[in-house]
Structure formats: structure tokens, C-alpha cells
N, C-alpha and C positions, 0 to 999 in steps of 0.2 A: 262549623258546618253541621247541619242537621243530619240525623240518621238516614232519612230518605235520600238526601243529596249524596251522602257518602255511598249508600247502597247503589244509587244510580251510577256514580262514578266507577265503582268497582265493577258493576255489570258492563259498562262501556269498555273498561280495560280488558275484561275477560273476552268479550266479543271481538275486540280488536286483535287479540292474540289468536283467536279462533279463525277469524277471516283472513288475517295477514300473519300467518305463523312465522316466527323467527327460526332460523336454523333447520328448515325443512330440507330433508335430503339424506344422503348416505355418505359416510366417509369411507374411503377405500383403504388402500394399503396400511398395514400395521395398526389397524384400529380394533378396539374391543367392540363386539356386537352382542347385544342382549335383546332377545325377543320375549315379550311378556304379553299376557292378555288377561282380561277381566271377564271370566265366563258369565258372570251375573248379568252384565249388560252388553257384552260383545265388543268392548273397547280392546284394541290391540295396538301395540307399539313395537317398533324396532328402533332401538337406541344404539348409536355408534359413537364412540368416544376415542380420542387419541390422547394418551397420557405420555408426557415427556418430562423427564427430570422431576417426577413427583407432582406435576401440575396437569390439570385438565387443559390441554392445549386447544382442543376443539371438540365440539359435540353437535350431533345432528340427530334428527328423528324422522321416522316415517310412521304412518299409522292411520287408523280409522277409529272414530269414536265420537262421543258427545263433546259439546263445547268445553265442558269442564276438563276432561282428560286431555284434549288436544291443546287447549290454552295453557294448562299446567305444564305440559311437555315443552311448549314454546318458552314459557317463563323459566323453567328449570334449566334448559340448555343455555339460555342467556346468562343465568345466574352463576353457573359453575365454570364457565369459560374463564381461564386464567387463574382459577383458584387452585390451591394445593388439594391433593386428595383428601387430606385431613379436614380442610375447610369445607369442601364439598359434602363430606359425610356429616360434618357438624350442621351444615345448612339443612341437610335432609332430616336430621334429628329435630331441629327447630321447626321445620315444616310439619313433621309428624305430630309434634306436641301441639302446634297450632290447629291441626285438623281434628285432634282429639279434644280440643277445648281446654287443654292444659296451659298453665303459664309457660311461657317460653322466654329464653334469653335472647333478646334481639340487639343487645348492646354491641356485640362484636361484629355483626354482619348486617349490612343494609339489605332489607328484604325487597325493596323496590316494588315492582308490579306484583310480586308474589303475595303481598298483603291483600290484594284484591280477592284472593281465594279464601280468606279467613271465614267468610260467611258460610262456606260449604260445611263447616263443622256443625251447623244447625240441622243438616240433612244427612243423617247417618248412611243412608243408601248411596249417597254421592261421594262419600269420603274415599272409597276405593277408586273411583274415577280420578279424583284429584291426585291420589298418591301413586298411581300406576307408574308413571315415568320416574318418579323418585325411587321407587322400589327397584326398578330396572337399573337406575344409576348406582344405587347401593350395591346391588348384586354384581354388576360389572366391575366396580372399583374394588370390592372385597375379593373377588375371584382373581383379579389382576395382581393383587398384592401378595398372593400366596405362592 
């Protein structure tokens, strides 16, 4: 597949998650809630997660922002559901490495739609948009385990 075709496919995946976000909403009872924003561009997210028996049983988000931040939140909530806290944090590390243009270990976990965001690493101003939901997830899971 040529670079332009791949770029087009990735753009379509991002726009699909933006227009049809997965896991949009708020979890109630017994859930972790993390509010974060990116003052640089005005993106904001409220992430709610339910952790049961060391696994992310459910995850939802509400927020406002650009297509990158909102589609990243949609992809992230899909990717961490059913994963152990350890796996979710490892996925976040892989995503962070991908955003910074570093080599990342993708053998253990299937990135799925998340790979569509790898092109963001070429635009440093947009990296914070893509990582906002992931930073919220890390913060929530780390605070919960203390």
C-alpha cells in the first residue's frame, strides 16, 4: 500500500472515531473519574473507568476538542477495556513512544485503530492532543493503585 493510501486510510479511521466516538458517556457508581485539559488548544476530557479485580472493566469519556484528541480518547477507551491495569499502562507507554517517534514494542499488544494516530508524531503541536486521554488514564490508574 502506498504512503498516500495508508495516510488516507489513517485519516478515515481518525475521522470515523471523531464522528462516531466509541464509549462516549459517563460511568456512575464506583468509577474513577479524571478531568484533564490541554490549555494550549482547549481540549478537555473527563475520563471515567471502572476497575475490578485488577482489570479495566469499563471506560467512558466526555469532552470537547479537536478530532485528534477526541478520536484518541475513543480509541483508548476501546483498547483498555478488559485489559489488566498493567497492560493498560504498558499500552500507554507504547503509545507515548509512538507519539515521540521512538521505537516501540508492539509485539505484546495489538494496537488496532491506534496505529492510525502514528502520523501525529510528525506534528509536535498536536502530540498533546493525542496523548490527553492517555495521560488521564495513567493518572487515574496510578492514583487508584495507591
